[in-house]
N, C-alpha and C positions, 0 to 999 in steps of 0.2 A: 724334113716333114712337119717341124712343127711351125716353122718360119710362112710355109704355102698354108698352114691349117690356121694361122692365125695376121695372115695378110691384112685383112682390115685392119687391124688392130695400130699397124706402123703407121704414122702418118707423119709426111711431108712436111718441111717447112714451107712448100704452098700452100696445101691444105689448111696448114696451122694459119698461117695470114688471112684466109677465109673464112676461119673459126673466128679470127680477131675482129674481122670487118662484120662478121654476124653479130660478134657479142656488143661493138659499137653500137649497130643499130637498134642493139634491144635497149641500149642504154637511154639512149636518147628516146623510144619507145616510153621507156620507164619515168621517164624526168618530164614527159610532158602532160601536158593535165586533160587532153582528149584522149590520149594510146592508152594513157597509165593502164587503165582496166584491163586492156588486152595484152597488155606488157607479161610477160616469163619472169624477167626480172625486174623485181617490180621497183628497188634504188628508194627505199624507205627513207625519207627525212630523219636523222637524229636527236636532230637539234640542240646538235651538239657544234658550239659555232667557233669555238678557240683551243688553239692545241697550248697544251704548258709553256709559260714566258719564263720557270725559273722561278717567279716571284710568289709561288704558292708556299702559303705555311699554315699550319693546324694538324692538329688530330682526325680523324678521319674512321666510318667504318665501312666496310662494303661486307657484301654476301652475293654468293655468286653461284647460279642454279640453272645445272645447262647441260650435265657429263653425266658420269656415274656416281658422283661423289658431290656431296653439299661444302662448300665451306667459308667461314665466316673472318673476318680479319680485319685489326686497328692497322690501319699506317698513318705514322706519323710522316710529315711535310717540315720540311726546317728550311728556311731563308736565312743560311748561314754564309752565302757567299759560295755551297759549294756545290749547291745544289742536291743535297743529299736525303733522305729518305727511309724511314726503318719500316720492319713488315711481322708482326705475328699473326699468324694464322693459325686455325683448328679445321681439321677434312671431318665431315661428319658421314656416314652411307646415304644414301637413297633408294631405300628398300624399294621391289617390283610393286608390293602393292600400296605405297603413297603416290608413285608414279601415274601409276594405273588406276588409283582409285578416285576419290571427290578431290575436287578444286581445294575445301577448305580443308580436307586433311591435308593436302600436299601445304598447303598457307600456313597451317597453325605449324605443321610439323619444322617451317623456316622460320618463324617465331619464336619455337622451344628450343632450335637449334642455337640461334641467337643471343636468347636472354643466358643460355647455359655458356658461351663463349664471352659472353659480357662479365659474368661473375664470375668466372676463371682469371678474366684480368682485372679485376675490381673496376667495373666500369660503371656499374651500375646508376651511381650517383651521379656521372654527367650526361648530359644533353649532347648527344652527339651529332653530326650530318653524315647519312648514309648513301652511300651508293649501291644500287642493284642490279648485278650483271646476270641479267635472265635474257638467255642464249637461242631465242627461238622467232621467227617470224614476226614482229610484234607493227601495229602502224602508231605510230606517235602522233600529239599534235602540240606537246609541248614535252619540256627535257623530261618530267617529274610525271608523263602518262605514253603507257604503252596499252594497247586493245589488243592481244591476242592473235592473229591470224589464223595460225596451225601449230599442233605441234608436232615435232619433227623428232629425232633420236630415241623413239621407244615410249617416251612420252606421253601421257593418253588422260590424265587428270580432266573427269568432268566438268563441265558447266564452269568452265575458264574460257574456252574460243568464247569471241568475239566482246569480252569485258576486259575493266581496265586493270592490269594485274598490280598496279601501285595500289591502287586505294583497298584492294583487296589484299595487299602484302602490311598496308597502314592497318587495316580492320585489326589481323593477327596479331598484329604487335600491340594495339593499343589493349586488349584483348590478354595480352602477356603483360602490361605493363612496362611493355619496352621505354626508356627515353631516348627515342632518335628522331630526330629528321628525315624521313625518307627524300634527298633534294633530286637525286638523277637515277635513273633506268636507263643501261647501256645494253646495248648486244656484245656478247663476249669478244667479238670482231674489233668492234670499235673499243672496247675496254683493252685490246691487243692494243691498236693503234697510240692510245693514248697511254698505257704505261712505258711505249718506245720512245713515246714524243717526249714523256718528261728526264731522258736520258737523251735523243736526238732529237732536236726542234727542226731538220728537215726531214721527221717520219711524218707524213702524210697520205701514208695508205695502210689500211692493217690486213691480215690476212689469215685466215687458219684452215688449216689443213691436219685435219686428224679425223676423231670418229664423225665429224661432219665436217663440212666445207663450207667458206664463205667468203668475200672482201669488202672491204668499207674505204673511202679514199674521202678527201673536202675536198666537195666541191663548189665550183663559184653561184653566188644565192640567186644570182641573174638567167642561169640554166635553168632552176629548180620550180617548173611552174604549181607546182603542189603545195607548195610555201610565198605566203604574203611579204614582199619588201625583194630588193634586188643590192640592198649592199651588203658586202662580206662575204667569208662561204659557209657550208653547214657540212657536218661527216655524212656522207649518204652511203646506209648501209644496203646494200645490191641485191644482198639475197639470192645471189645468183646458181644456188641450188639449183631454183625451176629451171633454169636457160634449159631451150629445148621442149620443154613441155607441152610445148605447140606445135613440135614435129619439127623445129629448125634443126636438130640434129638427127635424123630419122637414118640419113644419108651415113654417119659414121657408127651409128650404134650397131651392135653383132646380132645374132641369134643369143649370145650368153647375155649380153645386155638385158633382151629382151625377156629371157627367162627369167635373169635374178627380177626382173619389176614387176613382173607377172605374183612370183612369189614373195614379193615385199609386205610393210602393211600399211603402204600407202601406192597401189598402182598406179601407172600414169602419172606419179609427181616426184618433182625432185629426180629426174632425169639426169642433168646433169650430176650432181652430186652423187648418185649410184655409179659413176662413171670415174669419178674423181677420190672420194674419200674410204680412209682407213676402215668405213663400218661393210662397204663391200667388195672392199677389193679381194679380200678372203674366197668370199664366198663365190665371187667370179673364178677367180683358181681352180676352187674348187668342181663348177661345172664344167671346166674346160678340162680337166684332170678326166672327170667321170665319162663325157662326149669319149675324148680321145682312148680312153680303156675298155669303153664301150665296143670302139672300134677297132679294139685290139693292138692299137698305138701304144700302148702302157699295159705294164706290171702283167704283162702274157694275157690279157685279156680279162685279168681276176678283179672285179670290182666289189670291194672292200666294203664292209656296214660304212666306215670312215667317209669313203666316198657318197654315199648316198643320204649321211646325217648333214640335213642344212645347220651350218654354221661352227661343223666341224673343224674348218681350216679356215684359222684366225689372221688379223694384217701381223701379228705378232710370229706365225709361222712364217709369214711371207716375208717380214723383213730376214727372219733367220736363214733364211735358203738362200739371199740375194750377199750372204756375206763371201765374198768370191777369197777374199785372203786365204779363208776355212776350206776352199777348195770344194770338194763335194760333201765334207763328213758332216755337217749343219744339216742338208738336206737329208742324207743317209738317217740320217738318226730320226729327224722328226717325222719322216715319210715310215720308219719302222713302228716309232711310236703308235704312226696312225693304222698301226697291219698292212702295211703297200708292198714289205720288202722287194724294195725295186733290186734294182741291176742299176749299174754302172752309167748305163744310157738311159737309163729311166730319171736317175738324178741330173743328168747334164738337161734332158727334155725339160723336166718339172722346173728346174734351174730358170731355163729359158722364157717358160711360161712366166714363170713371175716375175722374169726382167723387163718380157713386153706388157706386161697388166699395167704394174708400177710404173714405167717409162712415158705408158700411155697416157694415166693418171698426170705424169708429172709436165707433161707434152701440153693436154687441155688445159692445163692451170695456168700454164704459162701463157697460153694463146688469151686467156682471158684476163689475166693480170696485166697483159702487154697492152691489151686494146683501153685500159685504165690509165694506164702509163702516159700513150699515144695522146688521149682525151687532155691529160694532164700537161701535158706538155703545150697543146695547144691553145688550151685558159689559157696557159699563162705567157704564150705567144713567144716562148724561147727556142732559139733552135737546137740547143744542148738542156736536156733536164736536170738537174742534179736534184736527188730523193732518196727517201730510205722509205723501206717497206717492213713494217713490224710485224715478224711473225708467232702464230703458233700453233700448238698441235703435235700429236704425240707421229702423226705419220712423218710431218715435216722434221721433228726432233727424232726419233729412234731409227728411221730407214738409212741401211748404211749409204745407200744413191741417190736417194730424193733429193737433198738439198741441191746437190751440184749438179745434178741435170737437169733440173727448175733454175739454177741462177744463166747456165750455161744456153738454155734456150727462149730465157727471157730476155736477153744478150744479144742473142742472134738477130731474136725478132723487131727489136727497137734499137737499132746500135745509136741511135740519136739520145739514148736517156741513160746517166750515170748512175746506176741504180746500187746502192747498199741492202742487205736484205741484215736486217736486226732481229737476235732470236728473242724472245721475249723470256725473261729469266722469273719473271715473278708473277707468270697468268694474266690472263682479263680482269682478274677482280681489283688487283690491284689498280689499274685502268678505271675501274667506276667510281674509286677514292679520287683519281685525278680528275677524273670531271667534275665530280662533286666539288676538287679543292679548286676549281677552274671558276665552276661558275660560284663559289665562295668568293673567290678574286673577283669575275667582273661585277658580281649584286655590289660588292664593299666599293668597287672603281667607280661603276655608275653613279653610285650616293658621291662621290668625291667631284664630278665630271658634271655632274646634275649642278652640285653647288658651285662651282667655278663660272658655269656658264648662267645659271640664274641673272645675276644681275644684268643679263644682256634680253632676257626677256621680256618685253615692254610690255603691259597692260593698257585698253583700251584705256584707261580712267588716265594713266601716267601722259598717255600720247595727248589726252584732251586737254591735260594742262600744258604739257609744252604749246602746244597751238595757243593757245590763250594767254603763253607766255608771249613767244613770238608775237603776238597781236598786241598786245601793252607796248612792246620793245620799238616795233613799227613805229607807234604813235608816236615813241618817246625821241623819236628821229624825223619826225615831220614838224615840231615842233620846236618853234623859235628858242623858249628858256632850258629844253632840256637835252634838243639836242648835241650841247656838246661834251654831255658825259653820257646820251645813249651808246650802246653796243653795235647796235644795225644801225649804221651812219646815214642809211637813207639818202644818197648823195643825185642831185639832181644831174643832169647828162644835160640838157638843154637840145635832146632830140625832143622835137613838139608835134613830129606826123611821123606817121605811115606811109610807105610805096600808095601810091594813086592810079599810079600804071602809063604817066604821063612823064616820066622818069628818062632819060635818055643821053648817048654819049659816052666816050671812054675813060673809064677812070683809075686810080692805082690805088693797090689796097695794103696793106701792113699788118700782121696779127701776131703777134709778140702774147705769148703766155706761159709756157712750159720749154724744154728744151730745144723744142724745135720751133723755128723762127719760119712765117710763111712769106713770102712775096705774091703780089696776084697782078695780071690786068683784067676788068672788070666792062665789057659790050654791053653795055644795057642799051636796048632797042625798045621802042613803045609804040602805039599804037595795036593796029590788029594783029601782026606778027609781031607782038610784044615777046621779046626773050632775056636772055642773060648768059652772056657768054664769058667761059674762062680762061686764063691761062698761068699758071702759076710753079713755082720752085719753092721748094723746102731746103730750107738751111740748119745744120744743128749750131745749138748753141752752148761751146763746151763752157764746163764747170768753172774752171778760172774764168771766165768772160762774167760767169754769171754772178760770182762773187768777188770779182774784182772792181776794178774804179769805174766811176757814170761815163767816164769818158772812152773809156775802153768799150763798153758797153753801146754806148751808140757809135763809135766809130764802126765798131764789128757791123751792125745791121748796116752804114750807110754803106762797106761795103760789098755787102751780100743786094741793094737796093742796085747798085752800078754793076755789080755782077748779072744781075736781071735784065736790067733797063737793054745792058749789051746783047746778053744772052735773044730777046727781043726783038733788037735791033730799032729801039724808042729812045735812045740816051739822050737826044736834041729837044723829046716833045715835053712842052709843061704843063703837065698834068694835075688835075685836081686828086687830090688823095685824101683817102682815110686814115687814121691809123686806132687798129683795135690793142686797147694795150690792160693788158685782163689781170689788174691787179687796182685796188682802191684808191680814187684819184679826187679830188675836189676838183668842181668844173665851178669856174664864174662865166663860160661861153660854154660854147659847142666844141670851140678848137683853144681851150686850154685847158689843161688838166694836171692838176700840182697833186704828184704821189703823196700819199698818206703814207705807205708802209709795205714794204715788199711781205708778199706770199710765195708758197709753192718753191721753198730751196732759192728765193732770189736774194742776193745779199751785197749789190753794188752798191761802193758808197758815193757820198756826196749826192745822192738824186732823192734823198725823202724829202719833201717840203720844197723841192723843185720843179719848174711845169715840165713838163716829159718834152710839150712841141716844141718848148723855146730850144730845151737839150739836141733835140732832132735837128732842128733847123742850123743849130750853133755846128753839129757837126755834118750837119751835109756843108755849111760856109768853108770849115775847116779842107775837106775836100776839093772844094772848086772845081766841081766838073758837069755838074749838074744842080737844075736846080726845080724845085716843086710847090706845089700849093697845098699846103695844109689846112684842107676844111674842116675835119673835123677827128677829134679823138674820144673815142668810145669804149667800152669796154665790151669784152668777148659774150658776156652777156646778152648788153642788148644788140650787137651785132648777131645775133642766135634769134632775137626775136624778128629783127627786120626782116632775114632770111625769110623767115616763116611767115611773118604778114606780107609780102608779095605775091606767097602761093593762098594765103586765108587769111580778108582783112578782118576777120572776127579774133585773128593770134595778138594779145596785147598782154600777154606776159613771156619772158621769157627763161629758160631752165637753165644752168649749166652743173650737169652732174660727171665730174672726171676726175683728171688731179685735183683741180680745185673744186667750191661747191659754191654757186651763189644764184641769184635771182634778180631779175626788172623785170616792172610792172609800169603800165600807165595810170598816173594818180591825177586827180581834177586836181588843179593848179589849186583851187582855192583851200587844198587839204595841205599846202606848201609851204609852212610858212615863212621858210630860209629863203625863199625866191618872190620877188615885185610880181605882183598881176593874180587876176582872178580867172580870169578868161581861160578856158581851152585844156590840153592835160597836157603834163612835159612824162619820161619814162625816169622813172628815179629806180636806179642801181643801189639796193638795199646793202649790199654786204654784208649778206646777213653771218656768212663767216664767224664772225667777230659777235654773235648770240651766245650767251652766257659767258662774256668775260667777264660779269660784274658775279658771277657765283650764281646767278637764277638757275641754271640748271647740274647746279651741284650732285642734288641728290642722285642723280643717274648717269652720273660720271663715275665709273669704275676704278679701280687701281692700275688698271691697265693700261686708262684714256689717260691717268693721271703720268703715269712712264712716260709714253710717249708723247707727252706734252713737254716735262721737264728736258728730254732730252732734243727736245727740238729747234730750230735756230732761232724761232720766235715763243721761248717759253709764256705761259700766262695768255697766250693771245692767240685768236680763230679759235676756240673750243669747239663750236658748235662744228665747224670743217674737219676738225679734226675727227669728229666721232663719225662724220657723212665722205668724206670723198677720196676717190682713189690712193691721195698719195699717203695717207696713214693708216687706212684698212688693211693692209697686207701687215704692217711695224705692227699693229695693237692684236693681230692674230698672232705671230712670232714671241709677242713678250706672253701671250696665255699661253703657248708652247712650250715657251721657257718655264714658266710654274707648271705646267702638266708633267714635266718630264722630270721636275725638281721633286714634285709627290710621288714618282715614280712611278707613273701612267703613261708615260709613254716612252719610246725609243730605249724601252729598258734602262731607264733613268740613267742615259747617257746622255750629257748636252756635247752635241759636237761644236768643233769649233767654225764651220760653217753659222748653225744655231746662234753664236754670240754677237755675230754682226750685224749691223744695225742697217736696216733696208734692205736686208739680204729674199727679204719675203715681198716680193711684188706682189700689187694689188690685181696684177695681171693672173700669175698664179690660183688667184681666188675665182676670178671665171672660169678657169682651168678644170677646178678641180670642183668645182659647182655643176659641170655638166652635166645634166640627166644621163647625154649617152657616154659619159667618159665610166669605163670601168674601174674597181680600183684598180687592177694590175695597171694602169696609166698615169691613177693618185701617185704609187707606188716611186714610178719612172720620173715625177715631175718630182717626187720629198728625195729621191736617190741627185740630180739634177740640184740640188741643195745640199749636197752630202750629208742626205740622214736616211740612214740603212732602215727602211720601215718594215713592221709587219703587216701584215692582212687588219687586223686590229688598229693597228697604229693607224693606218690609211682610214678609216672609218672613223676615228675620232676628230683626226684632220679635218675631215669634210664637215663636221659636226659644227666644229670650230669656225670654220670659215662660214660654215651657214649662217649661226648665230651672230654674227659678227655685220657682214653683209647683210642680212633682214633686217637687225635695229637700225645700220645706217638709210638702207629702203626706208624704214616706218618716219625715221626722224625727220627726213626729208620729206615725207609725204605731210607729215605734222606739220612742218614751216610752211608749204606749199598751199595745205588746208586755211592757214592763216590769211593768206594773199586771195586767194580766192573769196572768201568766205568776205574780205574786207572790199573787194571790188564790188560783188553783190548789191553790199550796205551802201557803195557807195552810189550805185545807180538808182538806188531804193527799191530795187526789182524782190519778190518774193522767189522769182527761179533764175540761173542766172547762168548762159548756155556759152561758155569761153575756151578758145587754144591757146595750150600752152607750146612753145614752141621748145623744142630740146635739144641739146648736144652732149656730148660728154663720153669718154669711153667707159667709165661704170657704167651708164646709161642703156649705151647704144652695146655693150660686149658681156656683160657681165647675162647670163642666163636666168637670173628670177628677179635682178634690183628692178627694172621697169615694172612689171607683174606688181612687185610688194608694194612700190610708191605708190603705181595709180588704186589700189583696193585702198590702200590709207586714207588717200584723198576722196574717195568716193565713200570711203565710214565718216570720215572728221567733218566732211562738207558737203551733207547730202542735200542739200536744195541746190547743188551746182553743178553742171553736169561741162566736167570737162573734157577736151576732146587733146590727145597728146601729140604734136606734128615733130617727126623726127628732122632735122636741120640737115638739108643733105650734103651739102656745100660749106658748111663752119660759118666762122662769124666774119671769117674776112670777104665773102659776099657781102654782108649786113654791112660790112664796113662801108664799102662801095656804095651802097643803097643809100644808107645813112649822107654819106657825100653829095649822092645825087638829089637827091630829100633837101638837104640844106641848100643846094646849087638853086634847084625850082624854089625852096620858099625867098632864099635870097633876092635872087629875078623877080619876083611877086612884087617883094617890099621894093625894089627899086624902083621899078612902073609906080 
């Protein structure tokens, strides 16, 4: 009979999965800026951005307002390696006249109780941070502010709704001269999550099932439209009690739910809570028993005063009647006390009613919780989620079957989530103290992180100084008497012209400048159907060759050329060849280049001071398989300028921002004192990577730059390159991460073995980590590949470090380039200059922000120059072929 009567309260798994889907939809609605106003599940941001990590310490106060008793606490948190805390608290009653009187009286009472507590604990002389647990729906715009949306749980204090409860509390505390700083306000649900999060760092969901019911969880910032920023996570207080207030659960609500709602203090509101929380379940049982009795199904149809009295049956009665181990004795005793004089059948029926009502509560609660867990799993993009739910509340704690039922149903609804349920031992108020402790820790950490990154933030004034110093060094490098001691070598390339469109023929090109070596066949066609077609093959240069002997290196290069010629079927042809050699060379003519010094990790012996063209010719002779006409040796920067110059005649500057960093530009012959002649122009390879080797930019070099320099193959050299190029940026980041870890600000203070390895943090990771589209979850994955087990907070800090290092690199590069374009403007005697810069290099091409910051800096520092940046699509190898073609053209003109 009872089963038939309460058929609608029995929910199948299909119905629960449907409730789960409805709740997921409401969550999404609550998180959206446009849809939030109409959402019943308000998804309130709590501004709690971080869980405890075990490094919190200090003495904190907490107050807890939201139930039948008010509580004041002192929480001592110890950072002793054992992650321990000590808690002392005192309960104060919350009289009805206080909770339903005026707001001023309520908060004066809170301040009064806290003052009493501080006096009893002898804390009056200390200034302590305070966390405030306020268990009512509030809208927060920061951690220490909360505007009350509406009272719940019988609270009705006047003049509080729509006001900031934290400032009201502060005023009351000032009046009582209480020596405290209110640092954080949290909901009891958030407090529960934080309390449990201190004991289990996997805890990222908080659940209250008691007088009221609610849940909170850590949501990705990128999904929270209501709050600015998309970095990291924030705890969302769902306020799920109002789920269904728009009619979404009407098909599941019974006549008893409707009757209970009509008789409540807030009809039509908190409908989900009224189906779940202990405040209402006893009343629901009473209404069912009353109707069944009226229909003659119970107590011989005799309706007693107890069944007619609202609130007479409480949750404690329901819990006691469901203690099955004790048979029917509890049920009989309770019903007798209520003057109901039951038969054994009555006792069985009543016990069954209680079971169905409380089971439905656990089922609905499980469906909403499963929705949260499935969202967390999707956010993390994992196949299986391992997480912990922190729980508090009388219904969960005291009901004999509730916890077991809830766990079972949750696991059935989300089989791909491994959930641990952790009971909050010390309530949500300790959580408020933990939120305060975390806020305290984060503020201290922020100060330390800012101090570490401050030297990387360059002011406009500093960048102007860098530009002026670069300009002075350019001049030193061009002058005969200062060139020998100049750090910016300003090497003449003997490239005296850019393409004019009449070049044609077949050319070979070699491109050596990194760990890959490229051989190209370039077919250039002139006239109306002007075109450049390229065929190329890439060969690796092993480390043992890069750092072996010069003979081995050039033999390896010739082996690669032989493979390519055979691959292309042109082994017998004697083709003109251009050699892109991306290392500083002194040239006496276009086909002679003496290596000044290796860079970018190359260390082959017996090469420095030698002519690289002669070394290549020697290696070809040794192989004795083919012959080539080596027409030109060029730097990759010059090759880039020529490649872009073929498309845009206004291109007179080449920039490489990749593994290395360098610039070349067309300089007036009259300014180049180290070369004979005053007519026309010549391309100068600045070799600006050595800028600062004389100490002129030591004021902006950080201790991390010095560590990177000292650990490099060429300590003391290429200082500017080491601050701006892809080869070194990852290593600078690694040094900063080690320092932050040593300070306990990252990776829980544990330096992993991988982080100790030089070069492990490649610059490509900076590009990936700084990508705007990349969620922090993916940042964590990159760090995990490096053996770094990072938290969400760690990922934010790593991203910030990468941003500071790459931004400084782009700004320094921009300051150097501004010096060059300003020089070009003055050379022309123009008030305004229009010029194109040809650019190549992975850092410029692949990093999400480098090119933009570089361009902005040039614009800021050289406002009279209109600079167009043109990406070199085909690299510097095509440029070498074009230089060879131009050199051939000019040679033929000379012969004629």
